[in-house]
VOPAGU-2260 file (C-alpha; in pm, 1 decimal, decimal comma):
REM VOPAGU-2260
SITE   aa  ch    i         X         Y         Z
SITE  MET   A    0   -3670,4   -5704,2   -1198,1
SITE  ASP   A    1   -3884,2   -5473,6   -1419,1
SITE  SER   A    2   -4197,8   -5584,3   -1237,0
SITE  MET   A    3   -4023,9   -5519,7    -905,6
SITE  ILE   A    4   -3937,7   -5160,6   -1006,3
SITE  LYS   A    5   -4289,8   -5090,6   -1129,0
SITE  GLY   A    6   -4425,9   -5221,1    -799,8
SITE  PHE   A    7   -4183,9   -4999,7    -614,1
SITE  ALA   A    8   -4288,5   -4689,9    -811,1
SITE  LEU   A    9   -4659,8   -4754,8    -747,6
SITE  THR   A   10   -4602,0   -4812,9    -377,9
SITE  ARG   A   11   -4390,7   -4493,7    -355,4
SITE  GLN   A   12   -4676,8   -4281,8    -491,6
SITE  ARG   A   13   -4892,8   -4388,5    -195,1
SITE  THR   A   14   -4623,4   -4342,1      72,3
SITE  ARG   A   15   -4363,8   -4082,8     -33,4
SITE  ASN   A   16   -4205,1   -4023,2     306,1
SITE  ARG   A   17   -4104,5   -4380,4     387,6
SITE  PRO   A   18   -4015,0   -4677,2     169,2
SITE  PRO   A   19   -4234,6   -4989,6     194,0
SITE  THR   A   20   -4098,1   -5292,2     367,2
SITE  GLY   A   21   -4127,6   -5490,1      48,5
SITE  SER   A   22   -3928,3   -5245,3    -166,8
SITE  PRO   A   23   -3673,5   -5371,7    -421,3
SITE  ALA   A   24   -3391,3   -5247,4    -198,2
SITE  GLY   A   25   -3500,8   -5467,2      88,3
SITE  TYR   A   26   -3572,4   -5762,1    -137,2
SITE  CYS   A   27   -3242,2   -5728,9    -312,1
SITE  GLY   A   28   -3059,4   -5717,2      21,4
SITE  SER   A   29   -3211,2   -6042,0     135,4
SITE  ALA   A   30   -3213,3   -6221,5    -197,1
SITE  LEU   A   31   -2875,7   -6120,0    -346,8
SITE  LYS   A   32   -2690,0   -6038,2     -22,6
SITE  SER   A   33   -2511,5   -5754,6    -203,2
SITE  ILE   A   34   -2568,2   -5437,3      -1,6
SITE  GLY   A   35   -2330,7   -5219,7    -203,1
SITE  ARG   A   36   -2484,6   -5305,8    -539,4
SITE  CYS   A   37   -2836,8   -5264,1    -409,1
SITE  LEU   A   38   -2755,3   -4923,3    -264,8
SITE  LEU   A   39   -2634,2   -4801,9    -604,6
SITE  VAL   A   40   -2948,6   -4932,6    -773,1
SITE  SER   A   41   -3169,1   -4766,2    -512,7
SITE  VAL   A   42   -2999,3   -4429,6    -550,7
SITE  SER   A   43   -3017,8   -4439,7    -928,9
SITE  ILE   A   44   -3392,0   -4507,2    -907,0
SITE  LEU   A   45   -3481,7   -4267,8    -626,5
SITE  LEU   A   46   -3282,3   -3961,3    -730,2
SITE  PRO   A   47   -3471,0   -3884,4   -1053,6
SITE  VAL   A   48   -3805,0   -3914,1    -873,3
SITE  ALA   A   49   -3710,2   -3712,8    -562,6
SITE  ALA   A   50   -3511,9   -3427,5    -724,6
SITE  PRO   A   51   -3709,5   -3144,6    -889,2
SITE  ALA   A   52   -3630,8   -3087,4   -1256,0
SITE  HIS   A   53   -3495,1   -2733,5   -1198,5
SITE  GLU   A   54   -3231,6   -2832,0    -940,5
SITE  ASP   A   55   -2871,4   -2898,0   -1040,9
SITE  ALA   A   56   -2752,3   -3254,0   -1029,6
SITE  ASP   A   57   -2556,1   -3353,7    -719,2
SITE  HIS   A   58   -2182,9   -3407,7    -757,7
SITE  TYR   A   59   -1991,9   -3687,0    -591,9
SITE  ASP   A   60   -1630,8   -3799,0    -556,1
SITE  ARG   A   61   -1486,4   -3447,4    -549,0
SITE  VAL   A   62   -1149,7   -3390,0    -384,9
SITE  HIS   A   63    -982,9   -3065,8    -280,0
SITE  LEU   A   64    -604,8   -3057,5    -312,0
SITE  SER   A   65    -315,9   -2813,2    -344,0
SITE  ALA   A   66      43,2   -2804,5    -464,7
SITE  SER   A   67     319,5   -2546,5    -447,9
SITE  ALA   A   68     657,5   -2457,2    -592,7
SITE  GLN   A   69     912,8   -2214,3    -454,5
SITE  THR   A   70    1260,0   -2078,7    -516,9
SITE  ARG   A   71    1499,9   -1818,1    -383,1
SITE  VAL   A   72    1589,8   -1520,0    -602,9
SITE  GLN   A   73    1840,9   -1239,4    -564,4
SITE  ASN   A   74    1700,5    -898,9    -472,5
SITE  ASP   A   75    1790,8    -674,4    -764,2
SITE  ILE   A   76    1659,5    -339,0    -637,9
SITE  ALA   A   77    1790,7    -129,6    -347,7
SITE  ILE   A   78    1585,8     145,2    -181,9
SITE  ALA   A   79    1732,3     412,1      46,9
SITE  THR   A   80    1537,3     661,7     256,2
SITE  LEU   A   81    1708,0     979,0     380,9
SITE  TYR   A   82    1567,6    1285,0     555,9
SITE  ALA   A   83    1643,0    1638,0     668,8
SITE  GLN   A   84    1518,4    1751,5    1008,5
SITE  GLU   A   85    1548,1    2074,7    1204,7
SITE  GLU   A   86    1412,8    2170,9    1543,9
SITE  GLY   A   87    1380,3    2515,7    1705,4
SITE  SER   A   88    1149,3    2802,0    1791,5
SITE  ASP   A   89    1109,7    2963,2    1446,5
SITE  ALA   A   90     906,8    2734,7    1219,7
SITE  ALA   A   91     969,0    2945,5     908,4
SITE  ALA   A   92    1345,4    2948,1     956,9
SITE  LEU   A   93    1342,1    2572,7    1017,9
SITE  ALA   A   94    1142,1    2511,4     700,1
SITE  ASN   A   95    1390,9    2720,6     503,7
SITE  LEU   A   96    1682,6    2511,2     631,9
SITE  VAL   A   97    1509,5    2180,5     552,9
SITE  ASN   A   98    1400,7    2299,6     209,1
SITE  THR   A   99    1753,8    2408,7     121,5
SITE  ARG   A  100    1909,6    2077,2     222,1
SITE  ILE   A  101    1646,3    1872,8      38,4
SITE  ASN   A  102    1674,1    2086,7    -275,9
SITE  GLU   A  103    2052,4    2040,6    -281,7
SITE  ALA   A  104    2008,4    1665,1    -241,1
SITE  VAL   A  105    1754,4    1651,4    -522,3
SITE  GLU   A  106    1990,8    1838,5    -756,1
SITE  LEU   A  107    2267,4    1589,2    -679,7
SITE  VAL   A  108    2046,0    1283,9    -732,7
SITE  ARG   A  109    1909,7    1415,7   -1063,2
SITE  GLN   A  110    2257,0    1391,6   -1210,7
SITE  HIS   A  111    2222,1    1011,4   -1213,7
SITE  ASP   A  112    1963,3     865,5   -1449,5
SITE  ALA   A  113    1997,5     521,3   -1287,2
SITE  ILE   A  114    1846,4     654,0    -963,3
SITE  LYS   A  115    1471,2     695,1    -922,2
SITE  LEU   A  116    1389,8     984,3    -689,1
SITE  GLN   A  117    1080,1    1061,0    -486,3
SITE  THR   A  118    1028,0    1328,8    -220,8
SITE  SER   A  119     780,2    1250,9      54,2
SITE  ALA   A  120     667,3    1296,2     413,1
SITE  TYR   A  121     701,2    1670,5     468,9
SITE  THR   A  122     587,0    1744,3     824,9
SITE  THR   A  123     584,5    2041,1    1060,5
SITE  SER   A  124     490,5    1940,3    1415,3
SITE  PRO   A  125     495,4    2116,8    1751,2
SITE  VAL   A  126     736,0    2022,2    2027,7
SITE  TYR   A  127     576,5    2011,6    2373,8
SITE  HIS   A  128     717,5    2054,1    2719,2
SITE  LYS   A  129     484,1    2026,5    3016,8
SITE  ASN   A  130     181,2    2050,6    2787,4
SITE  ARG   A  131     306,5    2372,4    2632,0
SITE  ILE   A  132     440,9    2427,5    2279,5
SITE  THR   A  133     806,1    2518,5    2319,5
SITE  GLY   A  134     922,5    2480,8    1959,7
SITE  TRP   A  135     876,0    2322,0    1619,3
SITE  ARG   A  136    1012,8    2022,8    1431,3
SITE  VAL   A  137    1029,9    2027,9    1051,3
SITE  LYS   A  138    1114,9    1714,6     853,9
SITE  GLN   A  139    1114,7    1593,7     493,8
SITE  SER   A  140    1227,2    1264,8     340,3
SITE  ILE   A  141    1351,1    1151,6       1,1
SITE  ARG   A  142    1340,1     800,1    -138,8
SITE  LEU   A  143    1604,2     665,0    -376,7
SITE  GLU   A  144    1560,8     344,4    -578,0
SITE  SER   A  145    1807,4     180,4    -814,0
SITE  ARG   A  146    1929,9    -149,2    -955,5
SITE  ASP   A  147    2283,3      -8,8    -945,9
SITE  MET   A  148    2354,6     -80,5    -581,1
SITE  THR   A  149    2712,0      43,1    -591,6
SITE  LEU   A  150    2598,8     380,5    -724,3
SITE  LEU   A  151    2319,9     400,2    -468,2
SITE  SER   A  152    2563,1     326,1    -185,5
SITE  ASP   A  153    2811,0     592,1    -302,4
SITE  LEU   A  154    2535,5     849,7    -345,8
SITE  ALA   A  155    2391,1     775,2      -1,6
SITE  GLY   A  156    2734,7     835,6     148,8
SITE  LYS   A  157    2756,6    1176,7     -19,8
SITE  LEU   A  158    2404,8    1272,9      84,7
SITE  GLN   A  159    2478,3    1192,7     447,7
SITE  GLN   A  160    2687,0    1507,6     465,3
SITE  ALA   A  161    2356,2    1697,7     466,6
SITE  LEU   A  162    2088,8    1435,8     535,9
SITE  ASN   A  163    2031,3    1152,3     778,7
SITE  LEU   A  164    2004,1     795,8     645,2
SITE  GLN   A  165    1688,8     635,1     781,3
SITE  GLU   A  166    1691,2     290,3     619,2
SITE  ILE   A  167    1797,1      76,3     325,0
SITE  SER   A  168    1566,8    -197,4     196,3
SITE  PHE   A  169    1572,8    -440,7     -93,1
SITE  ALA   A  170    1319,8    -579,9    -339,1
SITE  VAL   A  171    1276,3    -804,2    -640,9
SITE  SER   A  172    1198,9    -613,3    -959,1
SITE  PRO   A  173     856,5    -669,6   -1121,2
SITE  GLU   A  174    1020,3    -817,0   -1431,4
SITE  LEU   A  175    1217,7   -1075,8   -1233,3
SITE  LYS   A  176     921,2   -1156,1   -1012,4
SITE  ASN   A  177     684,6   -1206,8   -1308,1
SITE  SER   A  178     924,2   -1433,0   -1496,2
SITE  THR   A  179     993,3   -1635,4   -1181,5
SITE  ASP   A  180     621,0   -1663,2   -1103,0
SITE  ASP   A  181     553,3   -1793,4   -1455,2
SITE  GLN   A  182     811,2   -2066,6   -1406,8
SITE  LEU   A  183     680,3   -2157,7   -1061,4
SITE  ILE   A  184     319,3   -2170,7   -1186,5
SITE  GLY   A  185     420,2   -2431,9   -1444,2
SITE  GLU   A  186     599,1   -2639,1   -1180,5
SITE  ALA   A  187     309,7   -2614,2    -933,6
SITE  LEU   A  188      56,0   -2716,1   -1201,0
SITE  GLN   A  189     262,3   -3023,8   -1282,7
SITE  VAL   A  190     268,6   -3123,1    -916,7
SITE  PHE   A  191    -107,0   -3059,6    -891,5
SITE  GLU   A  192    -177,8   -3284,2   -1190,7
SITE  GLN   A  193      51,8   -3560,2   -1065,4
SITE  ARG   A  194    -113,1   -3548,5    -724,3
SITE  ALA   A  195    -460,3   -3561,8    -881,0
SITE  LYS   A  196    -362,3   -3865,6   -1088,9
SITE  SER   A  197    -215,6   -4037,7    -784,2
SITE  ILE   A  198    -531,2   -3983,4    -577,6
SITE  THR   A  199    -753,1   -4103,3    -862,4
SITE  GLN   A  200    -550,9   -4421,4    -911,9
SITE  GLN   A  201    -525,8   -4499,8    -540,4
SITE  LEU   A  202    -903,2   -4471,9    -506,8
SITE  GLY   A  203    -952,7   -4705,4    -801,1
SITE  ARG   A  204   -1116,3   -4452,3   -1032,3
SITE  ARG   A  205   -1079,2   -4436,9   -1408,1
SITE  ASP   A  206   -1010,9   -4067,7   -1464,6
SITE  PHE   A  207   -1067,1   -3718,0   -1324,9
SITE  LYS   A  208   -1155,0   -3370,1   -1443,7
SITE  ILE   A  209   -1059,6   -3035,7   -1291,4
SITE  VAL   A  210   -1366,0   -2854,5   -1157,0
SITE  GLU   A  211   -1195,5   -2550,0   -1003,9
SITE  ILE   A  212    -841,0   -2419,7    -980,5
SITE  ASN   A  213    -682,3   -2115,2    -812,0
SITE  VAL   A  214    -330,1   -1975,9    -835,5
SITE  GLY   A  215    -172,3   -1754,3    -570,8
SITE  ASN   A  216     177,4   -1626,8    -497,4
SITE  SER   A  217     367,5   -1487,6    -202,5
SITE  ALA   A  218     710,5   -1352,7    -112,2
SITE  ASP   A  219     920,9   -1289,8     194,2
SITE  HIS   A  220     918,6    -947,4     350,3
SITE  TYR   A  221    1178,1    -723,1     196,9
SITE  PRO   A  222    1501,0    -716,7     399,4
SITE  ARG   A  223    1550,4    -381,2     567,8
SITE  ARG   A  224    1844,5    -222,1     743,8
SITE  HIS   A  225    1754,4      58,4     981,9
SITE  TYR   A  226    1991,4     333,8    1088,9
SITE  GLU   A  227    1975,3     537,4    1405,9
SITE  ALA   A  228    1917,6     907,3    1355,3
SITE  ALA   A  229    2238,7    1104,8    1370,9
SITE  LEU   A  230    2346,1    1462,3    1312,3
SITE  MET   A  231    2463,7    1535,5     960,7
SITE  SER   A  232    2837,7    1524,2     914,5
SITE  SER   A  233    3044,4    1823,2     805,1
SITE  GLY   A  234    3306,9    1594,2     651,9
SITE  LYS   A  235    3318,9    1304,6     409,0
SITE  VAL   A  236    3101,1    1006,1     501,5
SITE  THR   A  237    3195,4     651,5     411,8
SITE  ALA   A  238    2938,8     488,1     184,3
SITE  PRO   A  239    2714,6     237,5     365,6
SITE  SER   A  240    2770,6    -127,9     284,2
SITE  ILE   A  241    2493,7    -288,3      79,4
SITE  GLU   A  242    2426,4    -663,3      56,4
SITE  SER   A  243    2098,7    -724,1    -121,2
SITE  GLY   A  244    2050,2   -1086,3     -14,8
SITE  GLU   A  245    1772,3   -1314,5    -138,4
SITE  GLN   A  246    1405,6   -1368,5     -79,4
SITE  MET   A  247    1175,2   -1665,1    -128,9
SITE  LEU   A  248     910,5   -1656,6    -401,8
SITE  LYS   A  249     633,4   -1914,3    -378,5
SITE  VAL   A  250     335,2   -2009,6    -594,7
SITE  THR   A  251      47,1   -2222,7    -465,0
SITE  VAL   A  252    -209,0   -2395,5    -684,9
SITE  SER   A  253    -526,5   -2517,0    -514,9
SITE  GLY   A  254    -840,5   -2658,8    -662,5
SITE  GLN   A  255   -1100,6   -2929,2    -683,4
SITE  ILE   A  256   -1120,8   -3238,0    -901,9
SITE  GLU   A  257   -1407,7   -3473,5    -970,6
SITE  MET   A  258   -1322,2   -3839,7   -1018,2
SITE  GLU   A  259   -1500,6   -4056,9   -1269,8
């Protein structure tokens, strides 16, 4: 066999682009009638000669796979958006009315430490009729966020005496999401490893190693309840009902293994 390989190497130096008809691969195929074994021998001989020294070694028997874990969690944060809006011919007078109503709302909300407050979206825009400016519309919004949903509901009811309720939405707090993601990552990694072992065993390989792995997460869109714009009420307003509901959190682990 050694003499056969030496003969093959000498012949290959004369004709690099095509193997000779009397190469060891051809001889082995006819003499041993073992195509699979001869192919492995041929590759192991040819690769070191054909591949330049600076190139990385080729990798074989790599498999891409993924696994996921998911669970439903209770939304523990409620978010309410309310606004004041006035429309008329005097933009300055309208701004004064909106500012007064928003300032009164802010003073009321600040009495409750459990409510996070943010003012936003102050706009003054023209009102057109037949391509002519006939008036002005002034609007400003406030955003309330709290884990105390009962308090948020009661406060929204009080604020509706002066403001309009635009929407209520719900979210999972960062703390709950992070702790849930950590648990799901562990579960997804276990599934990934079990799946890798199963593939390796079914293909008759001895072992595997992880070449690359990626972890990603996702969540449902936050539930939202929209309210039609209505004139502010001069009397007491019943607090809006709040049901936070649940959303799905999911973690996906994807990667590549190399079997040995």
